[in-house]
C-alpha positions as CSV (number, residue, x, y, z in Angstrom):
1,M,62.2,83.7,189.7
2,A,64.1,83.7,192.7
3,D,66.7,86.5,191.5
4,W,63.2,88.7,191.0
5,K,62.1,87.9,194.6
6,E,65.3,88.6,196.0
7,L,65.7,92.1,193.8
8,L,62.1,92.8,194.9
9,T,63.0,92.0,198.6
10,F,66.1,94.3,198.2
11,V,63.9,97.3,197.3
12,D,61.3,97.0,199.4
13,R,63.4,96.6,202.8
14,Y,65.6,99.4,201.5
15,D,62.4,102.1,200.6
16,V,61.2,101.2,204.3
17,L,64.4,101.3,206.3
18,A,66.6,103.9,204.1
19,R,63.1,106.2,202.7
20,L,59.8,105.7,204.9
21,L,61.7,105.7,208.4
22,P,63.0,109.3,207.5
23,A,59.9,110.5,206.1
24,C,58.3,109.7,209.5
25,A,60.9,111.4,211.1
26,L,60.4,114.6,209.2
27,L,56.5,114.5,210.0
28,S,57.1,114.1,213.7
29,P,57.1,117.9,214.2
30,A,53.5,118.2,213.3
31,V,52.3,115.3,215.9
32,V,51.8,117.3,218.8
33,P,50.3,120.4,216.9
34,W,47.9,118.4,215.1
35,V,46.5,117.0,218.4
36,L,46.0,120.7,219.7
37,L,44.8,122.1,216.9
38,V,42.9,119.3,215.4
39,G,42.3,116.6,217.5
40,D,39.4,114.2,216.9
41,T,37.3,116.8,214.4
42,I,38.9,114.6,211.5
43,P,37.7,111.1,211.3
44,A,40.5,108.7,211.7
45,W,40.2,106.9,208.5
46,G,40.5,110.3,206.9
47,A,43.5,111.1,208.8
48,A,45.4,107.8,208.0
49,A,44.3,108.0,204.3
50,G,45.9,111.6,204.2
51,G,48.9,110.4,206.3
52,V,49.9,107.4,203.6
53,V,49.7,109.8,201.1
54,L,51.9,112.4,202.8
55,L,54.2,109.8,203.9
56,Y,54.4,108.5,200.5
57,A,55.4,112.2,198.8
58,L,57.8,113.0,201.9
59,S,59.5,109.9,201.1
60,L,60.2,110.8,197.5
61,L,61.2,114.4,198.7
62,V,63.6,112.7,201.3
63,A,65.1,110.3,198.5
64,G,65.8,113.2,196.3
65,L,67.3,115.5,198.8
66,G,69.5,112.6,199.7
67,R,70.7,111.9,196.2
68,R,71.6,115.8,195.7
69,Y,73.4,116.0,199.0
70,Q,75.4,113.0,198.2
71,A,76.2,114.4,194.9
72,T,77.2,117.5,196.4
73,L,79.5,115.7,199.0
74,W,81.0,113.4,196.9
75,T,82.2,116.8,194.5
76,K,83.5,118.2,197.8
77,Q,85.7,115.3,198.6
78,G,86.6,114.1,195.2
79,G,84.6,111.1,194.1
80,A,82.1,108.4,195.8
81,P,83.4,106.4,198.4
82,S,83.7,103.3,196.2
83,T,85.6,105.2,193.6
84,R,88.4,106.8,196.1
85,L,89.0,103.1,198.6
86,C,89.8,101.6,194.7
87,R,92.2,104.2,193.8
88,W,95.9,103.2,194.1
89,A,96.8,106.6,195.9
90,D,94.1,105.5,198.8
91,D,95.9,103.2,201.3
92,R,92.9,102.5,203.2
93,I,92.3,99.2,201.1
94,E,95.7,97.5,201.3
95,R,97.7,97.2,198.2
96,G,98.0,93.7,197.9
97,E,93.8,93.5,198.2
98,K,93.5,96.3,195.8
99,V,95.5,94.2,193.2
100,R,93.2,91.2,194.0
101,L,89.9,93.5,193.5
102,H,91.5,94.7,190.2
103,E,91.9,91.2,188.8
104,A,88.5,90.6,190.2
105,V,87.0,93.0,188.2
106,G,89.1,92.2,185.1
107,T,87.9,88.5,185.5
108,V,84.5,88.7,186.1
109,F,83.4,91.8,184.2
110,R,86.0,91.8,181.4
111,I,87.0,95.4,182.7
112,A,90.3,96.5,182.7
113,L,90.7,99.5,185.6
114,H,93.9,101.4,185.3
115,S,97.6,100.3,186.8
116,A,98.9,102.1,189.4
117,R,101.4,103.7,186.6
118,K,98.7,104.9,184.4
119,E,96.4,105.9,186.7
120,P,97.8,109.5,187.9
121,H,97.9,110.5,184.2
122,R,94.2,109.6,183.5
123,P,92.4,110.0,186.7
124,A,88.9,110.7,185.0
125,E,89.2,107.9,182.7
126,A,90.2,105.6,185.9
127,D,87.4,106.8,187.8
128,K,85.1,106.0,185.3
129,L,86.0,102.4,185.0
130,I,85.9,102.0,188.7
131,A,82.6,103.4,188.9
132,T,81.4,101.1,186.1
133,A,83.1,98.4,188.0
134,F,80.8,99.3,191.1
135,G,77.7,99.2,189.3
136,R,78.3,95.8,188.3
137,V,79.5,94.7,191.3
138,R,76.4,95.9,193.0
139,E,74.2,93.7,190.4
140,L,76.2,90.8,191.2
141,L,76.0,91.1,194.9
142,R,72.1,91.7,194.7
143,K,71.9,88.3,192.9
144,R,74.2,86.5,195.0
145,D,74.8,88.0,198.1
146,P,71.3,89.9,199.1
147,N,71.9,89.8,202.8
148,G,75.1,90.4,203.1
149,L,76.7,92.6,205.7
150,W,77.4,94.9,202.6
151,F,73.5,95.4,202.3
152,R,73.2,95.8,206.3
153,F,75.6,98.9,205.8
154,L,74.1,99.9,202.7
155,I,70.7,100.6,204.8
156,E,72.6,102.0,207.2
157,Y,74.1,104.6,205.0
158,G,70.9,105.2,203.1
159,F,69.3,106.2,206.4
160,A,71.8,108.4,207.5
161,R,72.1,110.1,204.1
162,N,68.5,110.7,203.8
163,C,68.1,111.7,207.7
164,L,70.7,114.3,207.7
165,A,70.1,115.5,204.2
166,V,66.6,116.8,205.6
167,V,68.0,117.6,209.3
168,G,68.0,121.5,208.4
169,V,64.2,121.4,207.0
170,A,63.5,119.5,210.4
171,A,65.1,122.0,212.2
172,G,62.5,124.7,210.7
173,L,59.7,122.3,211.2
174,W,60.7,121.8,214.8
175,L,60.9,125.4,215.3
176,A,57.2,126.0,213.6
177,S,55.8,123.3,216.1
178,A,57.4,125.0,218.9
179,G,56.1,128.1,217.6
180,C,52.4,126.5,217.3
181,C,53.0,125.0,220.8
182,A,53.8,127.7,222.5
183,G,51.0,129.9,220.8
184,V,48.4,127.4,222.4
185,W,50.0,127.3,225.6
186,L,49.8,131.2,225.8
187,V,45.8,131.0,224.9
188,A,44.4,128.0,226.4
189,G,47.7,126.5,228.8
190,G,47.8,123.1,229.0
191,P,50.5,120.4,229.7
192,L,50.9,119.1,226.0
193,A,51.1,122.4,224.8
194,L,54.1,123.2,227.1
195,A,55.9,120.3,226.6
196,G,55.3,120.4,223.2
197,A,57.0,123.8,222.8
198,V,60.1,122.8,225.1
199,A,60.3,119.8,222.8
200,G,60.3,121.6,219.8
201,V,63.0,124.4,220.8
202,S,65.5,121.4,222.0
203,L,64.7,119.4,219.0
204,C,65.5,122.4,216.8
205,S,68.5,123.1,218.5
206,V,69.7,119.5,218.6
207,S,69.4,119.4,214.6
208,V,71.0,122.6,213.8
209,L,74.0,121.4,215.8
210,V,74.0,118.0,214.4
211,R,73.9,119.7,210.7
212,S,76.9,122.1,211.3
213,R,79.0,120.0,213.5
214,W,78.6,116.0,212.5
215,R,76.7,115.7,209.5
216,D,79.2,115.3,206.7
217,A,81.8,113.2,208.9
218,V,78.9,110.9,209.7
219,V,77.8,110.1,206.2
220,T,81.4,110.1,204.8
221,H,82.2,107.0,207.3
222,L,79.0,105.3,206.6
223,G,79.4,105.5,202.7
224,E,83.1,104.7,203.1
225,R,82.0,101.5,205.4
226,Y,79.7,100.5,202.7
227,A,81.7,100.5,199.8
228,H,84.4,98.9,201.8
229,A,81.9,95.9,202.7
230,A,80.8,95.8,199.3
231,W,84.3,95.7,197.6
232,T,85.2,93.0,200.1
233,A,82.2,90.7,199.6
234,F,82.8,91.1,195.5
235,L,86.1,89.3,196.6
236,S,84.8,86.8,198.6
237,L,82.2,85.2,195.7
238,G,83.0,82.1,194.4
239,P,82.6,81.9,190.4
240,P,79.0,81.8,189.4
241,P,77.2,78.6,189.5
242,G,77.9,76.3,186.7
243,E,81.0,78.1,185.6
244,S,83.7,76.2,187.1
245,N,86.3,77.8,184.8
246,P,85.7,81.4,184.8
247,P,87.7,83.4,181.7
248,S,91.2,84.6,182.9
249,A,91.7,88.3,183.5
250,P,93.4,90.5,181.6
251,K,97.5,90.4,181.1
252,P,99.2,92.8,182.8
253,S,100.2,94.5,179.6
254,E,96.6,95.1,178.6
255,A,95.4,96.5,182.3
256,T,97.6,99.5,182.3
């Protein structure tokens, strides 16, 4: 039962922080136009019910766009951060630690990752094995270290990835919000309409700048930080409870 509770806690926290919050940010351009054009003509309970449904639908859209952007970014960079960090040719994980990592994967999961000599000759096969191993690592960490630093970094990465995946959409929404507020201000005046127009133009400009200058760099940095933390957390785990003598790692000849 404890494992199920930990898994449900993991899902709930990630959904709220990495999916619902970006969806709320995507709804924010509509707040001032809604107040100006609709106001209290719709009952509060009706607006709240409609908002919950819209927020849930947007969270699904945000998550889908985030995964699509992630796949595009990883393809452009030559693989997922967890895969790239574990390759022998990548030096961001010290070689001795990488040797221990390969041995631990063999010991715990019985997956023989390719050696430094074999990996360059079969890169696709090597990457597939690393991806399989990292999937198993994630499952193990969710059960045995659900609140570790790796999980906090995962949430930060998911939040940034999903927010930045829709930052172009947000720019368009802020521009539309600015146009709506400017139209109301020209017709009826009012400080709220003027403030909404200025804020919309400003936030649209910021969104465009972020998308063009920093989006890929931020997501890449956070993704690599999360992947490194997950691999490190896996190395820090002891033998599974009740298993004082875990199976031995494959011999070097078996892992080449």
